[in-house]
C-alpha positions in Angstrom: 0.0 0.0 0.0 1.5 3.3 -1.1 1.4 6.5 0.9 -0.2 9.6 -0.4 1.8 12.9 -0.4 0.6 14.1 3.0 1.5 10.8 4.6 4.9 10.9 3.0 5.5 14.4 4.3 4.5 13.2 7.8 6.9 10.3 7.7 9.7 12.6 6.5 9.0 15.1 9.3 9.0 12.4 11.9 12.2 10.9 10.7 13.8 14.3 10.4 12.9 14.9 14.0 14.5 11.6 15.0 17.6 12.4 13.1 17.9 15.9 14.6 18.0 14.4 18.2 20.0 11.3 17.4 23.8 10.8 17.5 23.9 7.5 15.7 22.2 5.9 12.7 22.6 2.2 12.0 21.1 0.5 9.0 20.5 -3.3 8.6 18.9 -5.5 6.1 16.0 -7.5 7.6 15.1 -9.8 4.7 13.7 -13.1 6.0 13.3 -12.2 9.7 10.2 -13.6 11.2 7.6 -11.4 12.8 8.3 -12.8 16.2 12.0 -12.0 15.9 11.3 -8.5 14.6 8.9 -7.9 17.6 11.7 -9.1 19.9 14.2 -6.7 18.3 11.8 -3.8 18.5 11.1 -4.5 22.2 14.8 -4.7 23.0 15.5 -1.5 21.0 12.7 0.4 22.8 14.1 -0.6 26.2 17.5 0.7 25.1 16.2 4.0 23.8 16.6 3.1 20.2 14.0 4.1 17.6 13.7 1.5 14.9 11.9 2.3 11.6 11.2 0.5 8.4 11.2 3.2 5.7 11.2 3.6 2.0 14.8 4.5 1.1 13.8 7.6 -0.9 11.9 8.9 2.1 14.8 8.1 4.4 17.2 9.9 2.1 15.0 13.0 2.0 14.6 12.9 5.8 18.3 12.8 6.5 19.2 15.4 3.8 21.1 18.3 5.4 21.7 16.3 8.7 24.9 14.6 9.9 23.5 11.3 8.5 23.4 12.5 4.9 26.8 10.8 4.4 25.1 7.4 4.7 22.6 8.1 1.9 24.6 6.1 -0.6 24.1 2.9 1.3 20.4 3.3 1.6 19.4 0.5 -0.8 17.3 -2.6 -0.3 15.0 -3.5 2.5 16.5 -1.7 5.5 15.6 -1.1 9.1 16.9 2.2 10.4 18.0 2.6 14.0 18.4 6.0 15.5 19.7 6.6 19.0 20.5 9.5 21.2 23.1 7.4 23.0 26.1 7.1 20.8 26.5 3.3 21.0 22.9 2.1 21.7 21.7 1.6 18.2 24.9 -0.1 17.1 24.9 -2.4 20.2 21.2 -3.4 19.8 21.5 -4.3 16.1 24.9 -5.9 16.4 23.8 -8.1 19.4 20.7 -9.1 17.6 22.7 -9.9 14.4 24.9 -12.3 16.4 21.9 -14.5 17.3 20.0 -14.0 14.1 21.9 -14.4 10.8 19.0 -13.0 8.7 19.7 -9.5 10.1 22.7 -8.1 8.1 24.2 -4.8 9.2 24.8 -2.6 6.2 26.4 0.5 7.7 25.6 3.6 9.5 26.7 7.1 10.5 28.1 8.7 13.6 29.5 12.3 14.0 29.0 13.2 10.4 31.0 10.2 9.2 29.8 7.1 7.4 30.4 3.8 9.0 30.9 0.5 7.3 30.0 -2.9 8.9 33.2 -3.0 10.8 32.8 0.6 12.0 29.3 -0.3 13.4 30.7 -3.4 15.1 33.5 -1.3 16.7 31.1 1.3 17.8 28.9 -1.5 19.4 31.9 -2.8 21.3 32.5 0.4 23.2 31.4 0.1 26.8 28.4 2.1 28.0 28.8 5.5 29.5 28.4 4.2 33.1 31.1 1.6 32.6 33.5 4.2 31.1 32.8 6.6 34.0 33.5 3.8 36.5 36.8 3.0 34.8 37.8 6.6 34.9 37.0 6.8 38.6 39.1 3.7 39.2 42.0 5.2 37.2 41.8 8.5 39.2 41.5 6.6 42.5 44.3 4.2 41.8 47.4 6.5 42.4 45.8 7.9 45.6 45.1 4.5 47.0 48.6 3.2 46.1 50.1 6.3 47.8 48.0 5.6 50.9 49.2 2.0 51.0 52.8 2.9 50.7 52.5 5.6 53.4 50.7 3.1 55.7 53.5 0.6 55.2 56.2 3.2 56.0 54.3 4.3 59.1 54.0 0.6 60.2 57.7 0.1 59.6 58.7 3.3 61.6 56.4 2.0 64.4 58.2 -1.3 64.4 61.7 0.3 64.5 60.7 2.8 67.2 59.3 -0.1 69.4 62.5 -2.1 69.0 
């Protein structure tokens, strides 16, 4: 069923709004995926804050024109599902994790920070730890020298206490 002009304009407006808020776009070919698997993917994506859309490629190209995702317009061919996310790695992680368990979903590419990503770029983006994990690692790195210094000073104080007692 084809869309009339006003419906197409509404779709373009909606996707343009998604693209304006998003940091990452990931595109994957979904040919052959069952409805149950697609429902599972959409549920997982929704819980991670990823907006998944099946769009006509011409509408998708028009929607991302002038945005940072315009660089990926060349790879918008075939039956694609588009994942937009505000979190820089969420869309890549959701689709890459699903592609590991379902060989029918084939990642085609994406865009992040105004640069087009190929399949390997999307997989590398998906392998980046979450913001919370990165902050925890940073805190650990900042705390490490201080705690090591405290241990050394404690050992020196204990040694001085032993020599003073003897």
